[in-house]
All heavy atoms as an XYZ file, in Angstrom:
678
protein
N      24.140      3.469      0.265
C      22.941      2.999     -0.387
C      21.855      2.804      0.667
O      22.090      2.215      1.701
C      23.245      1.681     -1.097
C      22.095      1.154     -1.905
S      21.967      2.113     -3.406
C      21.593      0.911     -4.590
N      20.666      3.297      0.419
C      19.584      3.157      1.375
C      19.008      1.746      1.313
O      19.129      1.057      0.316
C      18.488      4.191      1.107
O      17.904      3.940     -0.137
N      18.376      1.364      2.422
C      17.772      0.043      2.474
C      16.543      0.012      1.581
O      15.930      1.028      1.309
C      17.369     -0.282      3.905
C      18.542     -0.422      4.831
C      18.074     -0.687      6.245
O      17.007     -0.286      6.645
N      18.916     -1.361      7.010
N      16.181     -1.177      1.163
C      14.986     -1.346      0.334
C      13.760     -0.945      1.132
O      13.672     -1.207      2.329
C      14.877     -2.791     -0.124
N      12.835     -0.338      0.452
C      11.593      0.060      1.092
C      10.654     -1.134      1.176
O      10.662     -1.998      0.327
C      10.937      1.187      0.304
C      11.755      2.454      0.293
C      11.064      3.537     -0.504
C      11.917      4.764     -0.598
N      11.852      5.612      0.556
N       9.856     -1.164      2.238
C       8.848     -2.198      2.383
C       7.528     -1.619      1.886
O       7.154     -0.511      2.269
C       8.717     -2.627      3.840
C       7.702     -3.725      4.037
C       7.648     -4.190      5.476
C       6.572     -5.258      5.592
N       6.382     -5.656      6.972
N       6.838     -2.351      1.030
C       5.596     -1.883      0.439
C       4.471     -2.853      0.809
O       4.613     -4.061      0.642
C       5.706     -1.776     -1.101
C       4.396     -1.302     -1.709
C       6.856     -0.850     -1.495
N       3.377     -2.296      1.322
C       2.199     -3.090      1.678
C       1.009     -2.508      0.926
O       0.754     -1.303      1.005
C       1.921     -3.050      3.195
C       0.668     -3.856      3.535
C       3.124     -3.544      3.976
N       0.300     -3.357      0.185
C      -0.882     -2.926     -0.563
C      -2.120     -3.498      0.121
O      -2.273     -4.707      0.226
C      -0.829     -3.411     -2.032
C      -2.086     -2.970     -2.784
C       0.422     -2.903     -2.731
N      -2.974     -2.607      0.619
C      -4.274     -2.986      1.151
C      -5.215     -3.022     -0.031
O      -5.353     -2.023     -0.750
C      -4.760     -1.959      2.166
C      -3.930     -1.854      3.412
C      -2.666     -1.351      3.513
C      -4.312     -2.240      4.719
N      -2.230     -1.403      4.798
C      -3.234     -1.945      5.573
C      -5.465     -2.802      5.253
C      -3.272     -2.195      6.943
C      -5.499     -3.043      6.619
C      -4.422     -2.747      7.445
N      -5.872     -4.162     -0.263
C      -6.708     -4.294     -1.455
C      -7.882     -5.227     -1.185
O      -8.013     -5.766     -0.087
C      -5.876     -4.822     -2.618
O      -5.432     -6.137     -2.355
N      -8.723     -5.389     -2.206
C      -9.821     -6.352     -2.132
C     -10.000     -6.990     -3.496
O      -9.593     -6.419     -4.521
C     -11.120     -5.695     -1.666
C     -11.716     -4.739     -2.667
C     -13.050     -4.209     -2.185
C     -13.692     -3.367     -3.279
N     -15.046     -3.009     -2.963
N     -10.611     -8.138     -3.504
C     -10.876     -8.836     -4.765
C     -11.834     -8.013     -5.611
O     -12.775     -7.419     -5.094
C     -11.459    -10.211     -4.484
C     -10.464    -11.161     -3.867
C     -11.067    -12.535     -3.643
C     -10.024    -13.453     -3.095
N     -10.120    -13.714     -1.688
N     -11.598     -7.982     -6.915
C     -12.474     -7.276     -7.832
C     -12.225     -5.789     -7.939
O     -12.938     -5.090     -8.644
N     -11.216     -5.276     -7.266
C     -10.899     -3.845     -7.288
C      -9.918     -3.567     -8.427
O      -8.743     -3.940     -8.347
C     -10.309     -3.417     -5.954
S      -9.635     -1.746     -5.919
N     -10.389     -2.916     -9.470
C      -9.519     -2.652    -10.621
C      -8.394     -1.685    -10.267
O      -7.285     -1.802    -10.786
C     -10.335     -2.111    -11.798
O     -10.955     -0.886    -11.461
N      -8.661     -0.749     -9.378
C      -7.613      0.187     -8.957
C      -6.521     -0.538     -8.181
O      -5.336     -0.252     -8.340
C      -8.193      1.309     -8.110
C      -9.228      2.144     -8.832
C     -10.504      2.285     -8.325
C      -8.921      2.781    -10.035
C     -11.458      3.042     -8.990
C      -9.864      3.531    -10.702
C     -11.133      3.658    -10.171
O     -12.061      4.404    -10.830
N      -6.926     -1.483     -7.357
C      -5.955     -2.292     -6.601
C      -5.060     -3.067     -7.561
O      -3.836     -3.124     -7.386
C      -6.676     -3.252     -5.663
S      -7.764     -2.458     -4.454
N      -5.668     -3.656     -8.583
C      -4.905     -4.424     -9.571
C      -3.958     -3.517    -10.349
O      -2.842     -3.925    -10.688
C      -5.845     -5.172    -10.507
C      -6.608     -6.291     -9.825
C      -5.718     -7.280     -9.085
O      -4.666     -7.690     -9.641
O      -6.060     -7.644     -7.952
N      -4.376     -2.300    -10.626
C      -3.509     -1.348    -11.327
C      -2.259     -1.053    -10.510
O      -1.143     -1.043    -11.029
C      -4.286     -0.051    -11.591
C      -3.501      0.995    -12.345
C      -4.318      2.263    -12.591
O      -5.555      2.249    -12.465
O      -3.678      3.280    -12.905
N      -2.436     -0.851     -9.217
C      -1.305     -0.586     -8.327
C      -0.378     -1.799     -8.277
O       0.848     -1.671     -8.416
C      -1.805     -0.211     -6.916
C      -0.677     -0.258     -5.905
C      -2.462      1.157     -6.932
N      -0.940     -2.991     -8.087
C      -0.111     -4.196     -7.994
C       0.597     -4.487     -9.318
O       1.757     -4.917     -9.313
C      -0.948     -5.386     -7.539
C      -1.416     -5.237     -6.093
C      -2.063     -6.486     -5.561
C      -3.522     -6.515     -5.854
N      -4.224     -7.644     -5.189
N      -0.058     -4.221    -10.424
C       0.582     -4.396    -11.736
C       1.763     -3.459    -11.899
O       2.823     -3.857    -12.384
C      -0.427     -4.158    -12.861
O      -1.382     -5.168    -12.892
N       1.584     -2.214    -11.492
C       2.683     -1.239    -11.573
C       3.883     -1.720    -10.756
O       5.019     -1.695    -11.234
C       2.236      0.143    -11.084
C       3.387      1.095    -10.946
C       3.895      1.746    -12.068
C       3.997      1.304     -9.721
C       4.997      2.592    -11.952
C       5.084      2.141     -9.601
C       5.584      2.787    -10.720
O       6.673      3.615    -10.602
N       3.619     -2.160     -9.535
C       4.710     -2.630     -8.674
C       5.408     -3.837     -9.289
O       6.642     -3.908     -9.321
C       4.175     -2.956     -7.279
C       3.655     -1.761     -6.476
C       2.906     -2.239     -5.238
C       4.780     -0.813     -6.114
N       4.641     -4.795     -9.794
C       5.215     -6.002    -10.401
C       6.013     -5.660    -11.650
O       7.119     -6.185    -11.845
C       4.114     -7.001    -10.728
N       5.488     -4.784    -12.498
C       6.184     -4.398    -13.731
C       7.510     -3.707    -13.444
O       8.436     -3.748    -14.261
C       5.300     -3.464    -14.562
C       4.126     -4.157    -15.206
C       3.101     -3.192    -15.779
O       3.353     -1.962    -15.802
O       2.025     -3.669    -16.201
N       7.602     -3.066    -12.272
C       8.822     -2.369    -11.900
C       9.679     -3.174    -10.923
O      10.575     -2.627    -10.282
C       8.469     -0.993    -11.324
C       8.000     -0.065    -12.415
O       8.805      0.511    -13.146
N       6.693      0.063    -12.583
N       9.379     -4.473    -10.833
C      10.146     -5.400     -9.993
C      10.271     -4.921     -8.545
O      11.322     -5.052     -7.928
C      11.541     -5.642    -10.589
C      11.455     -6.299    -11.941
O      10.676     -7.223    -12.130
N      12.225     -5.807    -12.892
N       9.173     -4.370     -8.029
C       9.141     -3.907     -6.645
C       8.368     -4.921     -5.811
O       7.214     -5.216     -6.104
C       8.477     -2.527     -6.566
C       9.195     -1.428     -7.336
C       8.316     -0.195     -7.460
C      10.507     -1.092     -6.654
N       9.024     -5.464     -4.815
C       8.379     -6.457     -3.963
C       7.349     -5.775     -3.074
O       7.558     -4.650     -2.620
C       9.411     -7.159     -3.091
C      10.331     -8.075     -3.873
C      11.257     -8.853     -2.975
O      10.871     -9.147     -1.817
O      12.359     -9.152     -3.422
N       6.260     -6.469     -2.828
C       5.222     -5.937     -1.953
C       4.466     -7.090     -1.319
O       4.478     -8.209     -1.804
C       4.251     -5.034     -2.732
C       3.442     -5.740     -3.777
C       2.189     -6.251     -3.483
C       3.939     -5.923     -5.071
C       1.448     -6.908     -4.453
C       3.199     -6.579     -6.039
C       1.956     -7.071     -5.718
O       1.221     -7.731     -6.672
N       3.818     -6.790     -0.208
C       2.906     -7.754      0.397
C       1.507     -7.176      0.300
O       1.323     -5.976      0.088
C       3.297     -8.036      1.847
O       3.270     -6.855      2.602
N       0.520     -8.037      0.421
C      -0.864     -7.631      0.264
C      -1.659     -7.948      1.521
O      -1.490     -9.020      2.112
C      -1.512     -8.370     -0.931
O      -0.759     -8.103     -2.103
C      -2.944     -7.913     -1.145
N      -2.504     -7.020      1.910
C      -3.488     -7.262      2.958
C      -4.844     -7.189      2.270
O      -5.233     -6.134      1.767
C      -3.386     -6.227      4.093
C      -2.024     -6.309      4.761
C      -4.525     -6.445      5.095
C      -1.773     -5.261      5.819
N      -5.538     -8.316      2.216
C      -6.815     -8.416      1.520
C      -7.950     -8.148      2.505
O      -8.146     -8.904      3.453
C      -6.955     -9.811      0.913
C      -8.174     -9.960      0.032
O      -9.037     -9.054      0.015
O      -8.275    -10.990     -0.646
N      -8.694     -7.072      2.263
C      -9.793     -6.696      3.155
C     -11.133     -7.274      2.703
O     -12.158     -7.022      3.326
C      -9.910     -5.162      3.300
C      -8.623     -4.561      3.809
C     -10.337     -4.500      1.999
N     -11.128     -8.071      1.634
C     -12.359     -8.668      1.128
C     -13.037     -9.440      2.252
O     -12.431    -10.307      2.872
C     -12.070     -9.628     -0.043
O     -11.330     -8.941     -1.040
C     -13.360    -10.168     -0.649
N     -14.289     -9.114      2.506
C     -15.080     -9.795      3.532
C     -14.402     -9.822      4.898
O     -14.557    -10.772      5.671
C     -15.431    -11.211      3.075
C     -16.266    -11.237      1.813
C     -16.637    -12.627      1.369
O     -16.699    -13.538      2.227
O     -16.866    -12.803      0.169
N     -13.628     -8.780      5.214
C     -12.962     -8.717      6.510
C     -13.050     -7.283      7.037
O     -12.120     -6.502      6.899
C     -11.508     -9.168      6.385
C     -10.890     -9.449      7.737
O     -11.325     -8.934      8.755
N      -9.858    -10.266      7.737
N     -14.180     -6.974      7.645
C     -14.404     -5.622      8.140
C     -13.436     -5.216      9.240
O     -13.179     -4.031      9.425
C     -15.849     -5.459      8.625
C     -16.825     -5.278      7.473
O     -16.376     -4.938      6.358
O     -18.033     -5.488      7.688
N     -12.881     -6.175      9.967
C     -11.935     -5.810     11.020
C     -10.681     -5.163     10.421
O     -10.097     -4.272     11.034
C     -11.570     -7.015     11.886
O     -10.895     -7.998     11.129
N     -10.293     -5.593      9.212
C      -9.156     -4.951      8.553
C      -9.523     -3.545      8.077
O      -8.706     -2.626      8.124
C      -8.661     -5.801      7.388
C      -7.972     -7.098      7.793
C      -7.656     -7.943      6.563
C      -6.712     -6.823      8.585
N     -10.754     -3.365      7.640
C     -11.213     -2.016      7.283
C     -11.238     -1.124      8.523
O     -10.967      0.067      8.445
C     -12.581     -2.067      6.623
C     -12.542     -2.640      5.223
C     -13.932     -2.623      4.604
N     -13.967     -3.293      3.330
C     -13.748     -2.704      2.163
N     -13.447     -1.426      2.110
N     -13.813     -3.390      1.041
N     -11.549     -1.720      9.680
C     -11.507     -0.971     10.934
C     -10.091     -0.464     11.210
O      -9.909      0.648     11.699
C     -11.983     -1.836     12.103
C     -13.457     -2.199     12.025
O     -14.217     -1.541     11.276
O     -13.860     -3.167     12.718
N      -9.105     -1.295     10.906
C      -7.705     -0.885     11.082
C      -7.393      0.325     10.201
O      -6.780      1.292     10.657
C      -6.736     -2.052     10.772
C      -5.297     -1.581     10.767
C      -6.936     -3.189     11.763
N      -7.834      0.271      8.943
C      -7.624      1.420      8.050
C      -8.296      2.675      8.602
O      -7.732      3.770      8.534
C      -8.166      1.128      6.652
C      -7.344      0.221      5.762
C      -8.082     -0.033      4.454
C      -5.972      0.827      5.492
N      -9.484      2.503      9.161
C     -10.204      3.654      9.696
C      -9.466      4.266     10.885
O      -9.361      5.484     11.005
C     -11.622      3.249     10.096
C     -12.482      4.432     10.476
C     -13.941      4.076     10.600
O     -14.283      2.896     10.866
O     -14.756      4.986     10.420
N      -8.928      3.425     11.751
C      -8.177      3.918     12.903
C      -6.888      4.607     12.443
O      -6.545      5.688     12.930
C      -7.865      2.767     13.888
C      -6.848      3.198     14.938
C      -9.143      2.281     14.546
N      -6.187      3.982     11.507
C      -4.895      4.519     11.058
C      -5.039      5.779     10.215
O      -4.265      6.725     10.371
C      -4.131      3.470     10.237
C      -3.593      2.322     11.053
C      -2.943      1.286     10.173
C      -1.505      1.614      9.948
N      -0.765      0.510      9.293
N      -6.032      5.778      9.289
C      -6.079      6.834      8.280
C      -7.429      7.537      8.143
O      -7.574      8.444      7.338
C      -5.683      6.265      6.908
C      -4.332      5.602      6.923
C      -4.209      4.231      6.706
C      -3.181      6.331      7.167
C      -2.966      3.612      6.720
C      -1.935      5.719      7.197
C      -1.836      4.367      6.970
O      -0.608      3.761      6.999
N      -8.432      7.061      8.881
C      -9.743      7.678      8.806
C     -10.516      7.325      7.544
O     -11.436      8.040      7.152
N     -10.145      6.219      6.910
C     -10.826      5.768      5.689
C     -11.106      4.275      5.800
O     -10.485      3.579      6.602
C      -9.982      6.036      4.420
C      -8.642      5.307      4.507
C      -9.785      7.522      4.198
C      -7.861      5.302      3.224
N     -12.020      3.798      4.964
C     -12.340      2.363      4.947
C     -12.212      1.775      3.555
O     -12.584      0.638      3.321
C     -13.760      2.136      5.476
C     -13.927      2.499      6.932
C     -15.319      2.208      7.446
N     -15.644      0.788      7.448
C     -15.270     -0.094      8.375
N     -14.528      0.295      9.377
N     -15.638     -1.361      8.283
N     -11.706      2.546      2.608
C     -11.639      2.088      1.215
C     -10.214      1.707      0.829
O      -9.252      2.070      1.504
C     -12.173      3.171      0.266
C     -11.425      4.480      0.345
C     -10.239      4.673     -0.362
C     -11.896      5.529      1.114
C      -9.544      5.868     -0.293
C     -11.214      6.728      1.186
C     -10.038      6.886      0.484
O      -9.346      8.065      0.557
N     -10.114      0.965     -0.243
C      -8.827      0.555     -0.801
C      -8.778      0.978     -2.260
O      -9.825      1.274     -2.834
C      -8.646     -0.979     -0.665
C      -8.481     -1.363      0.774
C      -9.770     -1.763     -1.311
N      -7.648      1.067     -2.882
C      -6.354      0.648     -2.361
C      -5.732      1.700     -1.452
O      -5.965      2.894     -1.605
C      -5.507      0.481     -3.619
C      -6.064      1.479     -4.580
C      -7.546      1.504     -4.281
N      -4.959      1.198     -0.511
C      -4.053      2.018      0.285
C      -2.697      1.350      0.133
O      -2.579      0.135      0.281
C      -4.460      2.064      1.770
C      -3.390      2.750      2.600
C      -5.800      2.765      1.936
N      -1.695      2.143     -0.183
C      -0.336      1.612     -0.310
C       0.505      2.250      0.778
O       0.596      3.472      0.867
C       0.274      1.918     -1.695
C       1.676      1.316     -1.796
C      -0.621      1.402     -2.808
N       1.087      1.412      1.616
C       1.984      1.889      2.670
C       3.415      1.613      2.228
O       3.732      0.509      1.806
C       1.713      1.177      3.990
C       0.359      1.493      4.577
C       0.091      0.731      5.856
O       0.425     -0.475      5.929
O      -0.463      1.340      6.770
N       4.257      2.629      2.339
C       5.654      2.509      1.961
C       6.489      2.887      3.178
O       6.341      3.976      3.725
C       6.004      3.453      0.779
C       7.464      3.297      0.389
C       5.086      3.194     -0.404
N       7.347      1.957      3.621
C       8.198      2.235      4.778
C       9.548      2.727      4.311
O       9.931      2.561      3.155
C       8.385      0.989      5.641
O       9.361      0.143      5.061
N      10.288      3.266      5.266
C      11.638      3.730      4.980
C      12.639      2.588      4.951
O      13.817      2.809      4.735
C      12.063      4.776      6.013
C      12.093      4.229      7.423
O      11.809      3.058      7.664
N      12.415      5.071      8.373
N      12.176      1.361      5.181
C      13.034      0.191      5.061
C      13.724     -0.240      6.324
O      14.289     -1.309      6.382
N      13.682      0.550      7.374
C      14.347      0.207      8.616
C      13.369     -0.489      9.554
O      12.367      0.098      9.958
C      14.902      1.480      9.273
O      15.438      1.177     10.529
N      13.643     -1.724      9.893
C      12.704     -2.524     10.685
C      12.500     -1.956     12.090
O      11.397     -1.960     12.608
C      13.186     -3.964     10.766
N      13.555     -1.469     12.714
C      13.469     -1.011     14.095
C      12.618      0.237     14.254
O      11.869      0.375     15.200
C      14.870     -0.721     14.671
C      15.764     -1.931     14.761
C      16.449     -2.227     13.440
O      16.824     -1.275     12.726
O      16.596     -3.409     13.110
N      12.754      1.168     13.360
C      12.042      2.446     13.499
C      11.328      2.809     12.194
O      11.369      3.941     11.749
C      13.002      3.550     13.915
C      14.164      3.725     12.935
O      14.306      2.900     12.019
O      14.926      4.687     13.103
N      10.655      1.823     11.616
C       9.981      2.022     10.335
C       8.960      3.149     10.424
O       8.179      3.224     11.360
C       9.309      0.737      9.885
N       9.012      4.011      9.442
C       8.036      5.090      9.298
C       7.328      4.841      7.979
O       7.970      4.698      6.943
C       8.724      6.469      9.287
C       7.712      7.570      9.021
C       9.461      6.706     10.600
N       6.003      4.767      8.045
C       5.230      4.484      6.846
C       4.604      5.750      6.285
O       4.117      6.588      7.028
C       4.115      3.473      7.130
C       4.617      2.066      7.242
C       5.065      1.567      8.450
C       4.651      1.234      6.137
C       5.531      0.264      8.554
C       5.124     -0.067      6.227
C       5.557     -0.540      7.443
O       6.021     -1.813      7.544
N       4.646      5.850      4.978
C       3.924      6.886      4.250
C       2.822      6.160      3.499
O       3.076      5.146      2.852
C       4.856      7.595      3.275
C       4.155      8.596      2.393
C       5.112      9.234      1.395
O       6.304      8.941      1.352
N       4.581     10.109      0.579
N       1.600      6.654      3.593
C       0.482      5.995      2.928
C       0.045      6.785      1.705
O       0.016      8.016      1.732
C      -0.685      5.834      3.888
N      -0.256      6.058      0.644
C      -0.789      6.651     -0.578
C      -2.226      6.165     -0.705
O      -2.472      4.968     -0.751
C       0.033      6.231     -1.819
C      -0.557      6.824     -3.080
C       1.484      6.626     -1.650
N      -3.168      7.116     -0.726
C      -4.589      6.780     -0.786
C      -5.168      6.947     -2.176
O      -6.119      6.290     -2.534
C      -5.403      7.676      0.156
C      -4.857      7.736      1.545
C      -4.225      8.871      2.002
C      -4.968      6.665      2.393
C      -3.722      8.935      3.284
C      -4.473      6.713      3.672
C      -3.839      7.853      4.123
N      -4.615      7.871     -2.915
C      -5.166      8.165     -4.234
C      -4.743      7.105     -5.237
O      -3.650      6.568     -5.153
C      -4.677      9.526     -4.733
C      -5.133     10.702     -3.899
C      -4.791     11.999     -4.568
C      -3.349     12.369     -4.345
N      -2.976     13.639     -4.924
N      -5.630      6.837     -6.176
C      -5.266      5.946     -7.273
C      -4.558      6.837     -8.287
O      -5.133      7.311     -9.253
C      -6.504      5.286     -7.893
C      -6.078      4.335     -8.999
C      -7.287      4.555     -6.826
N      -3.310      7.099     -7.973
C      -2.507      8.039     -8.737
C      -1.094      7.472     -8.760
O      -0.402      7.509     -7.755
C      -2.557      9.403     -8.071
C      -1.674     10.439     -8.724
O      -0.999     10.119     -9.723
O      -1.655     11.573     -8.241
N      -0.701      6.934     -9.892
C       0.621      6.306     -9.975
C       1.733      7.323     -9.743
O       2.796      6.959     -9.260
C       0.791      5.569    -11.298
C      -0.106      4.340    -11.455
C       0.168      3.648    -12.791
C       0.049      3.368    -10.306
N       1.492      8.584    -10.056
C       2.516      9.612     -9.789
C       2.741      9.772     -8.286
O       3.874      9.913     -7.841
C       2.132     10.941    -10.436
C       2.154     10.899    -11.959
C       3.495     10.454    -12.527
O       4.558     10.912    -12.062
O       3.494      9.617    -13.456
N       1.659      9.749     -7.495
C       1.788      9.828     -6.039
C       2.516      8.602     -5.504
O       3.344      8.705     -4.595
C       0.414      9.977     -5.404
N       2.228      7.443     -6.084
C       2.915      6.220     -5.675
C       4.399      6.294     -6.034
O       5.252      5.955     -5.212
C       2.261      5.003     -6.325
C       2.871      3.643     -6.006
C       2.899      3.391     -4.502
C       2.124      2.551     -6.733
N       4.711      6.754     -7.221
C       6.122      6.901     -7.632
C       6.866      7.828     -6.680
O       8.006      7.549     -6.294
C       6.208      7.442     -9.054
C       5.782      6.451    -10.107
C       5.815      7.107    -11.483
C       5.146      6.252    -12.528
N       5.089      6.895    -13.840
N       6.224      8.924     -6.280
C       6.858      9.873     -5.356
C       7.123      9.222     -4.002
O       8.188      9.435     -3.408
C       5.974     11.113     -5.206
N       6.181      8.439     -3.518
C       6.362      7.755     -2.233
C       7.478      6.721     -2.295
O       8.166      6.488     -1.307
C       5.059      7.097     -1.793
N       7.664      6.121     -3.460
C       8.696      5.096     -3.610
C      10.079      5.696     -3.847
O      11.078      4.997     -3.699
C       8.332      4.168     -4.775
C       7.121      3.275     -4.544
C       6.671      2.643     -5.841
C       7.418      2.215     -3.491
N      10.144      6.961     -4.223
C      11.439      7.613     -4.550
C      12.297      7.794     -3.306
O      11.839      7.844     -2.211
C      11.179      8.952     -5.209
């Protein structure tokens, strides 16, 4: 059995797409943590360095291994892309 995946949702207050992603995760009993970029440009800077974007939502999904975690990021507001990353 594979280890549980770690899910991180980069979001901001008032973002309906962000809420859609978090609702999907909650409805499917998938644990996640949130990084709120609201009024925090330094966090948007991190997104720009990592992925070349400054917008949210971004969902990072790890392979579950703490020592050598590899993250796959989902940028599109596309639940099918998110489902594929979680599979």
